[in-house]
C-alpha positions in Angstrom: 85.6 89.3 95.7 86.0 91.3 98.9 88.2 94.3 98.8 89.5 96.3 101.8 89.9 100.0 102.3 89.7 102.9 104.8 86.9 105.4 105.1 88.0 108.7 103.6 84.9 110.7 104.5 81.3 110.3 105.5 78.6 112.9 105.6 75.8 111.7 107.9 73.4 114.5 106.6 73.7 113.1 103.1 74.1 109.5 104.1 77.0 109.1 101.7 80.8 108.8 101.8 84.0 107.7 100.2 86.3 104.7 100.8 90.0 104.5 99.7 91.1 101.1 98.5 94.1 99.6 100.3 95.5 98.4 97.0 95.5 101.9 95.6 93.3 103.6 93.0 90.6 106.2 93.2 88.3 106.5 96.2 84.9 104.9 95.7 81.6 106.3 96.8 79.0 104.5 98.9 75.6 105.2 100.5 74.3 104.4 103.9 72.2 101.7 102.4 75.4 100.0 101.3 76.5 99.5 104.9 75.9 96.1 106.5 75.8 97.7 110.0 73.6 100.8 109.2 73.2 101.6 112.9 76.9 102.5 113.1 78.2 105.5 111.3 81.5 105.0 109.6 84.4 107.3 110.7 87.5 108.4 108.9 90.3 105.8 108.9 88.1 102.9 109.9 88.9 99.7 107.9 86.0 98.2 106.0 85.6 95.2 103.7 83.5 95.9 100.6 82.4 94.6 97.2 82.2 96.8 94.1 79.4 97.3 91.6 79.5 99.2 88.3 77.1 102.2 88.1 76.6 105.3 86.1 78.1 103.9 82.8 80.8 101.8 84.4 81.9 103.9 87.4 82.8 101.7 90.4 80.7 102.0 93.6 81.4 100.3 97.0 78.6 98.1 98.2 78.1 95.6 101.1 80.5 97.5 103.4 81.3 95.7 106.6 83.5 97.1 109.4 86.5 94.9 110.1 86.8 93.6 113.7 89.2 95.5 115.9 88.9 98.8 114.1 86.8 100.6 116.8 87.9 103.4 119.1 88.7 101.0 122.0 92.3 100.4 120.9 93.0 104.2 120.7 91.5 104.7 124.1 93.8 102.2 125.7 96.9 104.3 124.8 97.6 106.8 127.6 
């Protein structure tokens, strides 16, 4: 089941970040290897779809992250 959330933070040096679920709850961690488009770095407040996987004794982790269409910077640039 695909969930949706917004990137809370991403550290390119560590290749890891956090995503906040839209339906509430604690932010989930993810790694660069969990991104479907690894060439694009996620930025704060971008909307992503993702799946969850249980790791570290049942802790949820976001996997298969895919940026939602229409969440790039182009819409913000058009406002002037």
